[in-house]
N, C-alpha and C positions, 0 to 999 in steps of 0.2 A: 859525682855524689850518688851513692846507692840508695834506692828506696826498696831494697830487697833484703830479706834476712840471710840470703845465700852466702854473703861474704862475712858473716859474723864468726867470731871465735866459736869453735864447735861446742865448747862448754857453755857459752852464753846464749847461743842460738835458741835452745829449747825454752830458756827463761824468757827471752824476748818474744818468742812466738806465743807462749802462754799468756804473757801480759797483753799482747795485741788481741788475742781471742777473748780474753776477759773484758778488755775495754770495749770491743765491738758489741758486747751484750748491752751496753749502756748508751751507744750512739755510733754515729758514722766515723769513728776514730780511724785514722790511717797513719801509716808509717810515712814520715816526711824525710827522714835521713837515717842512714845506718853507717856504713863504712865510708870513709873519706881518705883520699890520697893526701900526701903532704901538701901538694900544690893546692888542692881544693881547700884544705884547712887554712893555708896561708891567705887565700882569697877571702874566705869567710872572716878571718881574723882582721884583715885589713878593712873590710867592710864594717865590722864592729868598731874598730878604732876610729873610723871616719864618720861614725854615727849613722851608717846605712843599715844597721841591723838592730832590731829591738831586743834580741836575745843575747845573753853573754856567749862569748866564743873563746875557747882556750887558744893559747898561742900554739903555732905549729910545733909538733913534737911533744906536746903535752895533752893532747886530746885522746880520750878513750875511743872516739870514733875512728881514729887512725889505726887503732889496734883491734877494732872489731868487738869492742866491749861496751858500746853505747848505741842507743837509738833515740830518735826524737819522734814524737807522735802527738797528734792533736786532731781536733775536729775542724773541718774547713769553715763551719758556720759560727764558730764561737771563739772569742778572744781567749786564749789560753790563760791569761792572767785572771780572768773572771769566770773560768769554767770550773764550777763547783765540783762536777763529777770528776774532771781531770785531777783536781786537787785531792779528792778522796782516794782515787786510784793511786796517785803518787804517794800519799801518806801511807796507804796500805803497803805499797811496794817497799818503801823505806823501813817500815816497822816490821816487816816479815823476816828480814834477815839483815844483820849488820853490814854485810858486804854489798847490799844494794843501795844505790845512792839516788836520791831525788830531793829537790828543794823548791820552795815557792818562788825563788828569784829566777829560776829557769824551768818553769813548769812542763815544758815539752820534753825535757832531757831525763832519760832513764839509763842508769849506768850500773855495771857490775865491777867491783874492785876485788878480784880474787886475792886470797891470803898469800 
């Protein structure tokens, strides 16, 4: 699992890096996940199905992380479900462009869905 933007789709990378720079203005936000292999996604999905993950995980083959079109980020000192700043950042991300995806049920996940 990558925690670098180097692996991201070249069209999404500038968006993700801009989002991270913006978030870091409001706290110690960090990238926790970017690109994932099919095998890594399968392991995370299994963890989710077994109740070992608090965050939703897409089935292998259906994750934007596998295509370099999503990142996860958060603050190490704050529960992402209770992080008001993260929710404001996410809502702004989602409202700025219809191709940008974020929702409260998975507050660490920021995704781009190109047309």
